N, C-alpha and C positions, 0 to 999 in steps of 0.2 A: 638579598637581591638589591642592586643599585636602582634607586627610584628617582633618577635625575634626568631622564630623557627629555631633552628640549631646553634645559637650563644652561645658560652661559654664565660661568663663574669668573670671567676675566676681571671683574671688579666686584669683590665680595668681601664682606666683613669677616672677622675671625669667628664671631658667633652670630651668623645671619638669622634674621627672624623667620620663623616657620609657624603659621597659625592655621587653625581649622575654622571653617564657617560653623558657627554654633547651631545653625539650622540644617546642615547637611554635611555629614562626616566624609563624604566623598570629595568635597570641595576644600582645597587647601591653598594657601598662599605662601610664597617664598620670596625673600627680598635679597637682591644684590644691589645694583644701582637702579634696577628696574623691579617691578613686581611681576612675578610669574604665578600662574594659576593652573591648578589641575582640577578637573571635574570628574575624574575617574579613579580617585584614590591613589594618585601619584604614578599611574602607569605612564602618563605623558603630561608634559608641561608646555604652557604657552605664555609668552610675554604679553601682558595686557597693559603695559605702560611704556612711555619713553623713559629716558633718564630723569628720575625725580629728584636728583640732588642738584647742587650747584654746578656740577660737571667737573670738579677738580680731580685730577689724576696725575700725581707726580710723586717723587720719593718722599716729599714732606707733606703732601696733602692728598688724601685718598678718601674721596667722598662716597659713602655707601649708605644704604638704608639700615637703620637700627631697629625699627619697630613697624609693625603692621597691625591694624585693628579692624575687625569685621563687625558691623552692627548686628546685634542679636535680633533686633526688631525689623531689620530690612537687609537681606543678604546682598542687595545691590550697592549698599554703601560701605566703602572701604577707605580707611585713612592710612597714610604712610608718613613716616618721619625719618629724617636723615641725620647723620652726624655733623652736618654743616648747617643745621638749623632750619631746614626746609620741612614744611608740613603740606601735604597734598591730599586731596580727596576725590573719589569718583562716586557717582550715584548710579552708575550702570555697569558695575563690575561683572555682572553675568553676561554682558555682551562680549566678553573675552577680549580678543585683540581689538575690538571696536570700542573699548571703554574710553571715556573722555575724563581727563584729570584736570583739577583746578588747584593752582598754588594758593594756599590760604595762610601763608607765613607772615603776612603783614600784621604788625603789632606784637610779634613774638621776638624773644631774644635770639641773637645769632649764635647760639651755642648748641651743643649736641642734644638732640631729642632722644631721650632714653626710653620713653614709653608713651603710647597713646591708649586711652581707654574710652570706650563709647558707653553712654548711659544705656542700660538694658532696655529701658522703656521708650527711648527716642533716639533715632539715628542722627538727629540734628544737634544733640547735646554730646559733647566730647571733652575730654580732659587730656592735656599734654603736659609732660614734666621734662625738666631739663637738668643736665649735668652742669659742671663748671661753677664759677663764682661770680656773683654780681659785683660791679664796681670796677671792672677792668675795661672790657669793650662795651659794656652796657650796664645799666642800673636797674634792670628788671628782675622780677622774682623767678621762682622755679616751678610754680604750678599755675596753669592757666585753664580757663573753661570757656567754651563757646556754647551758645544756645541756638545758634542759627547756622550751623554747619561751616563755621569758620569765617563768616562775613565780619564778625567782630569777636575779639577775645577780651576776657576779664582776668586780671591777675588776682588769684585767690590765695597767694602765698601768705598774706596777713602777717601773723607774728612768727612765722617759721624762721629759724636761724638761716644764715647765708651759707648753705651747704648744698652739695650736689644731691639731686633727687634721682633715684635709679628706677623706681617702679611705682605704679599707682594701681589701686583696686577700688572699683565702685561697688558698694554694698547693695546688692540687688534687693535686699529685704528690709533695709533700714533707710528710709528717705533722708537725704542730707549727709549720709555717712560716707567718708572717703578715707582710705588708708594709703600711706606712702612709705616706701622704703628709701632711706637716705644713707649717707655715709656714716651717720652716728645712730642708726636704729630706725624704729618705726614711729611715725607720727600719725595722729588721727584727728579728723574733724567730724562733728556730728551736726553741724549747722551749715554745711555746704561750703566751707572754707572761710567763714567769718573769723573763726579762731581755731588754732591747732594746739595739740598737746602731745607729749611723749606717750606712747602706748605700749602695753605689754611689760608689766613688771617682771624683772628677771632676765629679760633679753639683754645681752651684752651690748655695749656701745660700739657696734661694729657695722661695717657696710652691709646693708641689706640690698640684695640685687634682684630679688623676685618675691612676689606675693601671690597667694592663691587662697580661695575661700572654699571650705567644705560646708555647703549650705545646710545639709541635714543636721549637722552637729553644731553649727554656728562656730566653726573653728577657723581662725586665721593662721595660715602657715607661711613663715618667712624663711627664705633661703638666703644665707649670708656668704660673705667672702671669707672663707677660712674657719668659720665657727659653726658649721653644720646647719641643720634646719631646726626651726623652733615653732612650737604651736602656742596659740593664745586664744582663750575663749572670747567671743565677741558679745556685745550687748544683746539682750533679748529683743525681739521684734514684736510689733503689733500683729498679733495673729488673727486672721479672718475667722478662725474657729473658736475663739475665746470671747467671753464677756469680761468687761473691766468694770470694777466697782469702786465706790467710796463707802466707807463705813466709819462710824464714830465709836470710840470707846466711852466709858462712863465719864471721863474727864473732858469730852468733846474733841480729843485728838483724832484726826482723820487718817485712815489707812487707805492706800491704793492697792488693789489686788486683782486677781483673775478668777473667773469661774469657767470651768469647762462643762460641756453638756453631759459628761460622764459623772459629774458631781464633785470634782476636785476644786476646792476653794483655797486659794493661797494669797495671803498678804504679801505684797512685793516691797513696799517701802512706806515710810511715814510721809504724809503730804503737808501736814500743818493742822490748824484748828478750824473747826466749824465749816467744813466744805459742804455745799448744798446741792450742786448740780454738776453734771459731767457730760461732755459730748466729744466726738472725735471726727477729724477730717484729714484725709491725705493731702488736701489742697493747701498750698503755701499761700496764706493770706497776709503775710508780712513777717512772720516769726519763724518760718521754716515749714517744710512739709511733714506730714505724719505726726501731728501733735494732738493731745487731748486739751480741751478747754474747760475751765471750771468757773463756778461762782462760789464764793465763800463770804461769810459775814463776820463782823466784829461784835463786840458786846452791845453796841448801840443799834445793831441791825443793819449797819451800812455794809453794802455788798461790793466786792472786788472781783474783777474779771482777770483771769490769768491762764497760763499754759502749763501743762505737764508733759514731759517727754517720757518715753518708755524706759529711758535709762535712769529716771528718777529726778530730773531737774524740774523744780517747781518754781514758777516765776509769776509774781503779781505783775499785771500789765497796767491797769488803771481802775479807779473807782467808777461805779456805775449808778449808785443810788441806794435806796433803802429797800430791804426785804425782797430781793430778787431770789427766786427759788426754783426756776426751771430754765433750761438752756438747750437749744438745738441749733443746727447749722444747715444751710442750703446753699449749694453753688449756683442754683438756678435763680434767674430774675423773676421774682414773684410779685413784682410791682414796685419794689423799693430799690432794686439794684441786685447785682450778682454778689456772691460770696459774702453773705451777711449771716450773723448770728441772730437768733430770735429768742426772746425771753418772755417769761411771765414773772410779774412782781405783784405783791399784795400790799394794800394799805392796811392801816391799823384795824379797820373794820372787817378785813378779809376779802374786800373787793379786789379782783384780779385785773391786771392790765397786760396786754400783749404789745411787744415792741421789738425794735431792732437795735443791734450793736454792730458797728463797723470797727475794724481794727485801727482806724484812725482816731477812735475815741468817741465817735458820735453815738449817743444813746438817745433813742427817740421812741416815746410812747406812740403807738399806732391807734389802738382802740380798746375800750373796756370789753371784757368777755363774760363776766359773772363773778361769782364768789367762790373762793377757796379752791382755785386751780393749783395743782402741785406737781405736775409732770408734763413734759412736752417732747415730741419727737416728730421729725419730718420724714415723709415717705414720698418719693417721686413717682413710684409705680402705683398703678390702680389695684388696690386690694379689695375692691367692692364698692367704694364710695366715690371714686374719681381719682384723677392723677394730681400730683403736687399738692397734697394736703398735709396739714399738721394734725397730729393725734394727741389727745390730752387725757389726763386723769384729773378729776376733781373729787374732793372728799368732804362730805357733810360733817362739820365739826361736832354737831350734836350726837350723831349716831355712829360716826366713823365710816359710814358706807361710801364706797367709791364708785364713780361712774366714768365710763370710757366714751370718748366722743371725738368729733372731727371739727377742724377749724380751717377756713380758707382765709387768705389775706384780703379778701373782699369784705370780711367781717362776719361771714356766716359761721355761727357756732352751734353745733348740733350734738346733743347727747344721743349716743347710739344704744348703749345698754349698760346696766349695772354689772359690776364685776366682783364685788365682795367688800369686805371690810379692810380699811387701813392699807390701801395700796399707795406706795411711796415713790416709785420710780418706773420709767418706761423707756424702752428702746425698740428698734425695729431692724430686721435684716431680711433681705430677699433670699439670702443663702440658707440652705438646709444644714442646720447644725445638729441634726439627729432627730428632729421632731417634725420636719416639713418646711416647705418654702413659705415665704411671705408671712412670717409670724412676728407678733410683738412679744417682747420678753419683759417681765415685771419683777419687782420686789415688793413684798408686803410684809407687815409685821403683826405679831400677836399683841393683844391689848395689855396683858399682864406684865410680861418680861421683856418685850421688845425683840423677841426672836423673829428673824426674817426668813421668808420662804421665797424661792425663785420659781418662776413658772412662765407659762405661755398663754397668749390670748390670740385667737383667730378672729378675723373680722366677721366670721359667721356667728360669733358669740361664745365659742368654746373656750372655757377658762380652765387651765389644768395646772395645779401645783406640781412641780417636778421634784424638788428636794429642798430641805432646809439648808441654809448657808451660814447662819451665825447670828450674832446680835447687832442691831442698829445699823443695818445696811440701808443707805438712803439715796444712792445714785448709781446708775448703770449706763454703760455705753458699749457699742460693738465696734470692732475693727473691720467688719465686713460690710459691703454695700447692701 
């Protein structure tokens, strides 16, 4: 059945764009020199834009739309790009023929727009890629990003070679990850375009014209010009249903790994030596979104603050001082500013101090809290003691007995209840991972052999060992809120 009623193809590309609204399978968009919309599964179509190209129509210049992108987070936002370098956007696409379009091409190269991709989480963030070569009619790159719906564009081509880019894919599950199909294969960035590298060993150096992601299996599929389709596995993502740990072997080498609530414990990669604390945030605080942050110490007890990516990149950022042993993060302003890391450090007598770290390198002691504090986690929700509190573990060095308590940034430090012997690490999530909502998760170790056990703490005082995980586990974080 022909499903083109209402479409004028007087000026239409050889392979015109046809896309579906991710939130409504009955709404589709088709591009000629205009954008056509159907809201009834292609039974009928309506033009919802004027000519969105530069208007050229001659035997040597034939301006048409090459790409249309619908925002997954807002079906009213639709971007379109043409083969003469025009990029336009509407924020009321569902108004149909009443849609208003804005030319947002300023700052972009006057070359063929090959694809537009919208960030799955924000309709204001979009990526545009271009064909052609820089150095002839312009000196700009091939990959551009906007974070304000096209009011300004940033060239994120970085170290890419000067080659046409034909396709772009935003990884919905790995913050900062983008994949592009070029005339010489696939390139990837895992830091939002700061740097790029060839991706997918074994893929021939051939023009890649299309990319798609199978999210369930984390598989990237690349369609090529003349060399069929190719699959490549993508990096693992920070899962909201897993716990992430650090453990030390007998030689102090630290391993980074995962714990599932079903009991599966898997080392993922080597991190380095003598790592003490771990926390995670999706917030980009200067090094990229979706990173783990750590504390580690050297032989003198001096501590370093750094980042770990889920793909295994471990980077020291700066030194912070001596004997830092606990770390947490809060995006909220708790009196010292937004997006800060909070630490506990101990002096040689065991006295603990609470303070803040900013990614600019400012490390500030805030107040003393008591002796022998060894774990810290922030919870914004009220789990029985109030909102926006820190929760801690402290351990008596004489008996090994651990106590769970709360701390506010006003300086109120309150022991709540004893939890048992030799508790080493603490994290929190509102998400139900199989044991209930709003639980704290801990690691504790045996006295004799250092064997570690994973378990849960409820704010009511219920402490439950869940299963053994292995030897010398000393830090834990969750990827879920």
